[in-house]
C-alpha positions in Angstrom: 103.0 158.2 104.2 103.2 155.0 106.4 104.3 151.7 104.9 104.6 148.3 106.6 106.7 145.6 104.9 106.5 142.0 106.0 108.9 139.1 105.4 109.6 135.6 106.6 106.4 133.7 105.3 106.7 130.4 103.5 105.8 126.8 103.6 106.7 124.6 106.6 105.8 121.2 107.8 103.6 120.7 111.0 105.7 121.0 114.1 108.2 123.4 112.3 109.0 127.1 113.0 108.8 130.3 111.1 110.0 133.9 112.1 108.0 136.8 110.7 109.3 140.3 110.5 107.7 143.7 109.7 109.3 147.0 109.5 107.3 150.3 109.5 108.5 153.4 107.6 107.2 157.0 107.3 105.9 159.3 109.9 103.7 158.0 112.7 103.1 158.7 116.4 105.0 157.1 119.3 103.9 155.4 121.6 102.2 152.9 119.3 101.0 149.3 119.0 102.4 146.8 116.4 101.5 143.2 115.8 100.0 140.5 113.6 96.6 139.5 112.3 95.8 136.6 110.1 93.1 135.6 107.7 92.5 131.9 106.7 90.3 130.9 103.7 86.7 131.3 104.7 87.4 132.9 107.9 87.3 136.4 109.4 90.7 138.2 110.0 91.6 137.6 113.6 94.2 139.1 116.1 97.3 136.8 116.5 99.5 139.0 118.7 100.2 142.7 119.4 102.7 144.5 121.5 103.0 148.1 122.5 106.1 150.2 122.4 106.1 149.9 126.1 106.3 146.0 125.9 102.6 145.1 126.8 101.5 142.1 124.8 98.2 140.4 123.9 97.9 136.9 122.3 95.1 135.0 120.8 94.4 132.1 123.0 95.0 129.6 120.3 98.7 130.7 119.9 99.7 131.7 123.5 101.7 128.7 124.3 103.5 128.6 120.8 104.0 132.1 119.4 106.1 135.0 120.8 105.9 138.5 119.8 108.8 141.1 120.2 109.7 144.4 118.8 112.8 146.7 118.3 111.6 150.2 118.8 114.8 151.7 117.4 114.2 150.0 114.0 110.3 150.2 114.0 110.3 146.4 113.5 108.1 143.8 115.1 108.7 140.0 115.0 106.5 137.0 115.5 108.3 133.7 116.4 106.0 130.8 115.5 106.8 127.5 117.0 105.0 124.1 116.9 103.1 125.2 113.8 99.8 123.4 112.9 98.0 123.2 109.7 95.2 125.4 111.2 97.8 128.2 111.4 97.8 128.4 107.6 96.7 132.0 106.7 97.8 135.2 105.2 99.5 137.1 108.1 99.1 140.9 108.1 101.4 143.3 109.9 99.4 145.9 111.9 100.3 149.4 113.3 98.0 151.6 115.5 99.6 155.0 115.9 96.8 156.0 116.6 95.5 155.6 113.1 95.4 152.0 111.8 97.7 150.8 109.1 98.3 147.4 107.4 100.9 145.6 105.5 100.3 143.7 102.3 100.3 140.3 103.9 102.6 137.3 103.8 101.5 133.8 103.3 102.2 131.1 105.8 101.3 127.5 104.8 101.7 124.7 107.2 101.6 121.2 105.7 100.5 118.0 107.5 
């Protein structure tokens, strides 16, 4: 059984930074893709950033100049460094794994105050 556990969410002022972490456990295929989606109140869940085990990344246009995704393959862990945070970044952030089936974490709240 695959489990994704996120950490690092919280409350931060606009312009601040947060670093999210997610560790996958259980049995799943490699190579794979890990990353982050988010869902704000009243909005659809959207891709934030993903990275393959080979290091290929994909970012939402709204975060490309501010967020950086990385991973530690040996630890099955993915990170999201979020800088210059804006109130519109406020959302529940969900860790994601495709291996090749899709798996989701429970979500971690990120709140950016103005």
